[in-house]
C-alpha positions as CSV (number, residue, x, y, z in Angstrom):
1,M,39.0,23.5,49.6
2,G,41.4,23.8,52.6
3,F,40.3,27.5,53.3
4,G,36.5,26.4,52.8
5,N,37.0,23.6,55.6
6,A,38.8,26.3,58.0
7,N,36.0,28.7,57.8
8,R,33.3,25.9,58.1
9,G,35.3,24.8,61.2
10,R,35.4,28.3,62.4
11,R,31.9,29.1,61.8
12,W,30.7,25.7,63.6
13,L,33.2,26.6,66.6
14,G,31.6,29.9,66.8
15,N,28.1,28.6,66.9
16,I,29.2,26.4,69.7
17,G,30.6,29.1,71.6
18,V,27.3,31.2,71.1
19,V,25.2,28.2,72.4
20,L,27.5,27.6,75.2
21,A,27.3,31.6,76.2
22,L,23.4,31.4,75.9
23,A,23.3,28.3,78.3
24,A,25.6,30.0,80.8
25,G,23.4,33.2,80.5
26,L,20.5,31.3,81.2
27,A,21.9,29.6,83.8
28,A,23.0,32.9,85.6
29,W,19.8,34.5,84.8
30,I,17.8,31.4,86.5
31,A,20.1,31.4,89.6
32,L,19.6,35.5,89.9
33,P,17.7,36.2,93.4
34,W,14.4,38.3,93.3
35,W,16.4,41.8,94.1
36,G,18.7,40.9,91.1
37,V,16.0,40.3,88.8
38,L,14.3,43.6,90.1
39,A,17.5,45.8,89.4
40,V,17.8,44.4,85.8
41,A,14.1,45.2,85.2
42,A,14.8,48.6,86.5
43,L,17.6,49.4,84.5
44,V,15.8,48.3,81.6
45,A,12.9,50.3,82.4
46,L,15.0,53.4,82.8
47,W,16.9,52.7,79.3
48,L,13.5,52.7,77.6
49,L,12.2,55.6,79.3
50,L,15.1,57.8,79.6
51,T,17.3,57.4,76.2
52,R,16.0,58.2,72.7
53,A,16.7,54.5,71.5
54,G,14.7,53.4,74.4
55,R,11.8,55.5,73.2
56,L,12.3,54.0,69.8
57,A,12.2,50.4,70.9
58,L,9.0,50.9,73.0
59,A,7.1,52.8,69.9
60,A,8.4,49.4,67.6
61,T,7.2,47.2,70.4
62,R,3.8,49.0,70.5
63,V,3.4,48.7,66.7
64,G,4.6,44.5,67.2
65,I,1.7,44.2,69.9
66,A,-1.1,45.5,67.9
67,S,-0.2,43.2,65.0
68,L,-0.4,40.2,67.5
69,P,-4.1,39.8,66.9
70,Q,-3.5,38.8,63.5
71,R,-0.8,36.3,64.4
72,W,-2.3,34.8,67.4
73,G,-2.3,31.2,66.0
74,A,1.5,31.5,65.7
75,S,1.9,33.2,69.1
76,S,0.0,30.6,70.9
77,V,2.6,28.3,70.2
78,I,5.0,30.1,72.4
79,I,2.4,30.7,74.9
80,V,1.4,27.0,75.2
81,G,5.1,25.6,75.1
82,I,6.3,27.9,77.6
83,A,3.1,27.1,79.8
84,G,3.8,23.5,79.6
85,V,7.5,23.9,80.5
86,V,6.6,25.9,83.6
87,G,3.8,23.6,84.6
88,V,6.2,20.3,84.6
89,L,9.2,22.1,86.2
90,V,6.8,23.8,88.8
91,A,5.2,20.4,89.6
92,M,8.4,18.4,89.7
93,L,9.6,20.6,92.1
94,A,6.6,20.9,94.1
95,M,6.8,17.3,94.8
96,G,10.1,17.5,96.0
97,E,9.4,20.3,98.6
98,G,6.1,18.6,99.7
99,F,8.0,15.7,100.7
100,A,10.7,17.6,102.3
101,E,8.5,20.0,104.0
102,T,6.7,16.6,105.6
103,L,9.6,15.3,106.9
104,N,10.9,18.7,108.2
105,R,7.7,19.0,110.2
106,T,8.5,15.7,111.9
107,G,10.3,15.8,115.2
108,S,11.5,18.8,117.0
109,D,14.7,20.4,118.8
110,D,13.3,19.4,122.1
111,S,13.3,15.7,121.4
112,A,16.1,13.3,120.7
113,I,16.3,9.5,118.8
114,M,19.0,7.3,119.5
115,L,20.3,4.6,117.0
116,R,23.1,2.0,117.1
117,G,26.6,3.9,116.4
118,G,26.9,4.4,112.7
119,S,23.5,3.7,111.8
120,Q,21.7,6.0,109.3
121,A,18.4,5.2,109.6
122,E,16.1,3.0,111.8
123,T,16.1,-0.1,109.4
124,N,19.6,-0.8,110.1
125,S,19.7,-0.1,113.8
126,V,19.7,-2.4,116.7
127,I,19.0,-1.4,120.6
128,T,19.3,-4.1,122.8
129,R,16.8,-4.6,125.5
130,D,19.4,-4.4,128.5
131,Q,20.4,-0.9,127.2
132,V,16.9,0.5,127.5
133,P,17.0,0.8,131.4
134,L,20.7,2.3,130.8
135,V,19.4,4.9,128.5
136,S,16.3,5.7,130.9
137,A,18.8,6.8,133.8
138,L,20.8,9.1,131.6
139,P,20.8,12.9,132.4
140,G,19.0,15.2,130.0
141,I,15.7,13.2,129.3
142,A,12.8,14.9,130.6
143,R,10.4,13.1,133.3
144,G,6.7,13.0,133.4
145,G,4.3,14.0,136.1
146,D,4.8,10.2,137.7
147,G,8.6,10.7,137.5
148,R,9.5,8.3,134.8
149,P,11.5,9.0,132.0
150,L,9.4,10.3,128.8
151,L,11.2,7.8,126.4
152,S,9.7,5.4,123.9
153,P,11.6,2.4,122.8
154,E,10.5,1.6,119.0
155,L,10.5,-0.7,116.3
156,S,9.6,-0.1,112.9
157,Q,8.1,-3.1,110.4
158,V,7.5,-2.9,106.9
159,V,3.9,-4.5,106.1
160,T,2.1,-4.9,102.8
161,L,-1.4,-3.3,102.4
162,I,-3.9,-2.8,99.4
163,G,-3.7,0.6,98.4
164,K,-6.9,2.5,97.7
165,A,-5.8,4.1,94.3
166,D,-5.3,0.8,92.1
167,G,-5.7,-2.3,94.3
168,T,-2.1,-3.0,94.1
169,E,0.2,-4.0,97.2
170,V,2.3,-1.3,98.9
171,N,4.4,-1.0,102.0
172,A,3.2,0.8,104.8
173,Q,5.0,1.3,108.0
174,L,4.0,-0.5,111.2
175,R,5.5,1.5,114.1
176,G,5.8,-0.2,117.6
177,V,5.6,2.3,120.4
178,G,6.2,2.4,124.1
179,P,3.7,3.3,126.6
180,K,5.3,7.1,127.0
181,A,5.3,7.5,123.1
182,W,1.9,10.2,123.5
183,E,4.0,12.2,125.9
184,V,7.3,11.7,123.7
185,R,5.2,13.1,120.7
186,P,2.6,15.4,122.2
187,Q,1.6,16.6,118.4
188,V,0.1,13.4,117.8
189,E,-3.9,13.7,118.7
190,V,-6.7,10.7,118.4
191,V,-9.2,12.6,116.3
192,E,-11.3,9.2,116.0
193,G,-11.6,6.1,118.1
194,R,-9.2,5.6,121.1
195,R,-5.6,4.7,121.8
196,F,-4.7,1.1,121.6
197,E,-4.5,-0.7,124.7
198,P,-1.1,-2.3,125.8
199,G,-0.6,-6.0,125.4
200,L,-3.7,-6.2,122.7
201,R,-3.4,-6.9,119.1
202,E,-4.7,-3.1,118.4
203,L,-3.7,-0.7,116.0
204,I,-4.4,3.2,115.6
205,V,-3.6,4.3,112.2
206,G,-2.5,8.0,110.7
207,D,-4.7,9.9,108.9
208,G,-2.8,9.8,105.9
209,A,-2.4,5.7,105.9
210,S,-6.4,6.0,106.3
211,E,-6.8,7.8,103.0
212,Q,-4.1,5.7,101.2
213,F,-4.9,2.2,102.3
214,R,-8.0,0.0,102.6
215,G,-9.3,-1.6,105.4
216,L,-7.8,1.0,107.9
217,D,-11.2,2.0,109.0
218,V,-11.7,2.4,112.9
219,G,-13.5,-0.5,114.0
220,S,-12.3,-2.9,111.0
221,T,-10.1,-5.9,111.5
222,I,-6.8,-6.2,109.2
223,E,-4.7,-9.3,108.7
224,I,-1.1,-8.0,109.4
225,G,2.1,-10.8,110.1
226,N,-0.4,-13.5,110.1
227,Q,-2.5,-12.1,112.6
228,Q,-5.8,-10.3,113.0
229,W,-5.8,-6.8,114.3
230,T,-8.1,-4.3,115.2
231,V,-8.4,-0.8,114.1
232,V,-9.6,1.4,117.2
233,G,-8.6,4.7,116.5
234,R,-7.3,7.2,113.8
235,F,-4.5,10.0,114.5
236,E,-3.3,13.3,113.2
237,S,0.2,14.7,113.6
238,G,0.7,16.8,110.8
239,D,4.0,14.9,110.0
240,S,5.5,11.7,108.3
241,H,3.7,9.9,111.2
242,E,0.5,10.3,109.8
243,S,1.7,7.6,107.2
244,E,2.1,5.1,109.8
245,L,0.1,2.5,111.9
246,W,1.0,2.2,115.6
247,A,0.5,-0.5,117.9
248,D,2.3,-1.7,121.1
249,A,6.0,-2.0,120.8
250,E,5.8,-5.5,122.8
251,I,3.0,-6.7,120.6
252,V,4.5,-6.0,117.4
253,A,8.2,-7.8,119.0
254,S,6.4,-11.1,119.6
255,T,4.4,-10.9,116.1
256,Y,7.5,-10.6,114.2
257,N,10.0,-12.2,116.5
258,R,12.3,-9.1,117.1
259,P,14.2,-9.6,120.3
260,A,15.4,-5.9,120.2
261,F,14.4,-2.5,119.7
262,Q,15.6,-0.3,116.8
263,S,15.7,3.5,118.1
264,I,14.7,5.1,121.5
265,T,12.8,8.6,121.2
266,A,12.9,10.7,124.1
267,R,11.9,14.3,125.1
268,L,14.7,16.5,126.4
269,D,15.3,18.9,129.2
270,A,16.2,22.5,128.7
271,D,20.0,21.9,127.6
272,G,19.3,18.0,127.6
273,M,21.1,17.4,124.3
274,Q,24.4,18.4,125.4
275,Q,23.9,16.2,128.8
276,L,22.6,13.0,127.1
277,K,25.5,13.3,124.5
278,A,28.2,13.8,127.1
279,A,26.3,10.6,129.2
280,L,26.4,8.3,126.3
281,A,30.0,8.9,125.0
282,A,31.2,8.5,128.8
283,D,29.3,4.9,129.2
284,P,30.9,2.3,127.2
285,R,28.1,0.0,127.4
286,L,25.9,2.5,125.1
287,K,27.5,2.6,121.5
288,L,24.8,4.7,120.3
289,D,24.3,7.9,118.2
290,V,21.9,10.8,119.2
291,E,20.5,13.7,117.4
292,T,17.4,15.7,117.4
293,T,14.5,14.5,115.9
294,S,14.0,17.3,113.4
295,S,17.7,16.7,112.5
296,Y,17.0,13.3,111.7
297,Y,14.0,13.5,109.5
298,S,15.7,16.5,107.8
299,K,18.4,14.1,106.8
300,Q,16.1,11.6,105.9
301,S,14.3,13.6,103.1
302,E,17.6,15.0,101.6
303,N,18.2,12.4,99.0
304,L,14.7,12.0,97.5
305,T,14.5,15.5,97.5
306,R,17.8,16.2,95.6
307,L,16.8,13.6,93.1
308,I,13.2,15.0,92.5
309,T,14.7,18.3,92.0
310,V,17.6,17.1,89.6
311,L,14.8,15.1,87.5
312,G,12.4,18.2,87.5
313,T,15.5,20.4,86.4
314,V,16.7,18.0,83.6
315,I,13.0,17.4,82.4
316,G,12.5,21.2,82.5
317,A,15.8,22.1,80.5
318,I,14.7,19.4,77.8
319,M,11.3,20.9,77.4
320,A,12.8,24.4,77.8
321,I,15.2,23.4,74.5
322,G,11.8,22.5,72.7
323,A,9.9,25.6,73.8
324,V,13.2,27.7,72.6
325,F,13.0,26.2,69.0
326,G,9.4,26.6,68.8
327,A,10.0,30.3,69.9
328,L,12.5,30.4,67.1
329,N,10.3,29.3,64.6
330,T,7.7,31.7,65.5
331,M,9.7,34.6,65.9
332,Y,11.6,34.2,62.6
333,A,7.9,33.6,61.0
334,A,6.9,37.0,62.5
335,V,10.0,38.8,61.1
336,A,9.4,37.5,57.8
337,G,6.0,38.2,57.5
338,R,6.6,41.8,59.0
339,A,9.5,42.6,56.8
340,R,8.0,45.7,55.2
341,E,7.0,47.1,58.5
342,I,10.8,46.7,59.9
343,A,12.2,48.0,56.6
344,T,9.9,51.1,56.9
345,M,10.9,51.5,60.3
346,R,14.4,51.6,59.5
347,A,13.9,53.8,56.8
348,I,12.6,56.3,58.9
349,G,15.5,56.4,61.5
350,F,15.0,53.3,63.6
351,R,18.3,51.9,64.1
352,G,19.4,48.3,64.8
353,L,19.3,48.3,68.5
354,P,15.6,49.5,68.8
355,V,14.4,46.9,66.5
356,V,16.4,44.3,68.3
357,V,14.9,45.2,71.9
358,A,11.2,45.5,70.3
359,V,11.4,41.9,68.8
360,M,12.7,40.4,72.0
361,L,10.3,42.6,74.2
362,E,7.3,41.1,72.4
363,T,8.7,37.8,72.7
364,M,9.3,37.8,76.3
365,L,5.9,39.3,76.6
366,L,4.5,36.2,75.2
367,A,6.7,34.1,77.2
368,L,5.7,36.0,80.2
369,L,1.8,35.0,79.5
370,G,2.7,31.6,79.1
371,G,4.8,31.5,82.4
372,V,1.8,33.0,84.3
373,L,-0.5,30.3,82.7
374,G,1.9,27.6,83.5
375,A,2.4,28.7,86.9
376,A,-1.6,29.3,87.8
377,L,-2.1,25.7,86.2
378,A,0.5,24.2,88.5
379,W,-1.1,26.2,91.7
380,L,-4.5,24.9,90.9
381,V,-3.9,21.3,89.8
382,F,-1.3,20.5,92.2
383,N,-1.0,22.5,95.2
384,G,-2.2,20.6,98.2
385,Y,-2.6,17.5,96.0
386,T,-1.7,14.3,97.8
387,V,0.6,11.4,97.0
388,S,2.6,8.8,98.3
389,T,6.4,7.7,97.6
390,L,8.7,5.3,99.1
391,G,10.9,6.7,102.3
392,N,14.3,5.7,103.4
393,N,12.6,2.6,105.4
394,F,10.8,1.3,102.0
395,S,7.6,2.1,103.1
396,Q,5.0,4.8,101.8
397,V,5.3,8.3,102.9
398,V,2.0,10.2,102.5
399,F,2.6,13.8,101.6
400,S,1.1,16.9,99.5
401,F,2.4,19.0,96.8
402,R,3.8,22.5,97.7
403,V,3.5,25.1,95.4
404,S,5.3,28.0,96.7
405,P,5.6,31.6,95.9
406,E,9.2,30.7,95.6
407,L,8.7,27.8,93.1
408,L,6.1,30.2,91.2
409,W,9.0,32.7,91.0
410,S,11.3,30.4,89.5
411,G,9.0,29.2,86.9
412,L,8.5,32.9,85.6
413,K,12.3,33.3,85.6
414,W,12.6,30.0,83.4
415,A,9.9,31.2,81.1
416,L,11.4,34.9,80.7
417,G,14.8,33.0,80.2
418,I,13.3,30.8,77.3
419,G,11.7,34.1,75.9
420,L,15.3,35.9,75.7
421,V,17.0,33.3,74.5
422,G,14.2,32.2,71.5
423,G,13.7,35.7,70.8
424,L,17.4,37.0,70.0
425,F,18.2,35.2,66.7
426,P,14.9,36.6,65.2
427,A,15.7,39.9,66.7
428,L,19.2,40.2,65.3
429,R,18.1,39.0,61.9
430,A,15.3,41.8,61.8
431,A,17.8,44.2,62.4
432,R,20.4,43.2,60.0
433,L,17.8,43.0,57.1
434,P,18.8,45.3,54.5
435,V,15.9,47.8,53.8
436,T,15.9,47.3,50.1
437,T,15.9,43.7,50.1
438,A,13.0,43.6,52.9
439,L,10.9,46.1,50.8
440,R,11.6,44.0,47.4
441,A,10.5,40.8,49.5
442,A,7.4,42.2,50.6
């Protein structure tokens, strides 16, 4: 009795070890760079072409592939299952990549944003009005044709609008900007209507905001902060500012009783960043942090991008486990149905290794078809698909899914990894199947 329990314990531990080894191997395969994958494929191809065992494996693979039309219903389980895994995984990661790309396009290395010392975002920053003229006099800030510094004291206000998609209330960002905002951000281009007039309760809206929220057509009037605002223009910028509504900072401050600003954005001279940093550090009245706008907005995307990536990977892994079991069931059934065929090959000289390789190549071919199908569907359905999500300021950021070649490549590696694991045990069973038993069973 004790020996039986000990044997069962050893088998159980052995199975756990095999599962952990397979999981580690699959993770290593997915992390392999493209040149590593090509190197592995080249080595396998050379073995198949130049060795006797490899040529036998190719011959056995051709026999298995030729019988696929008779097993197409069962084989489609592998293809559809893996296509679902790849499609969902690529779509999730494309969402994170699209969000990160939108914020990474926001800002540049020749402009800087200043926040209160220790603040991580505009929402928890305060810059008093008496600090603005002090900042204006600092070196490193570029000057316009009129000789005035190119900087824009700004504040951000979360407002409630009605979404076009479902008619529910959603948060949007109203940004109050200074008169020099257009020169500070030259990528902002008014494509319909005109700019707002300082001192008036007028808005210009980003192209993304115009698509996502109701009531923002040029010429319309909308109530924000218990006040009536006129939409006088629509702009494009190619970045996250397209999700915003812009107005005169002084009007926004008076509407929401905001005595201070939250940030100052400025254009920089050549090598202006170092000069500005040094000047801010030398003035005890200005306890402000400064960084380039490109760096600031890149940091804003990190947390959400990381969360989306982790969720996508976890969901993909759970679906991959289901796809592996589907592949196992299908290939075990295929091996059982081809028992006489496999036994005949074994009887005429096919050793265990060619049979193992043949079954695994067949499974990985089906997995590759599923991966290509899933990647193609993800690209056709989601690439460029526009959605919105909450940013760090609790307002909606409009962005598009980005199905990049790198994501498609990762999806194909997941597909091949699933095929590798799903075909391994049926392949080993086929190789170990006694010839006499197989012929008798068939």
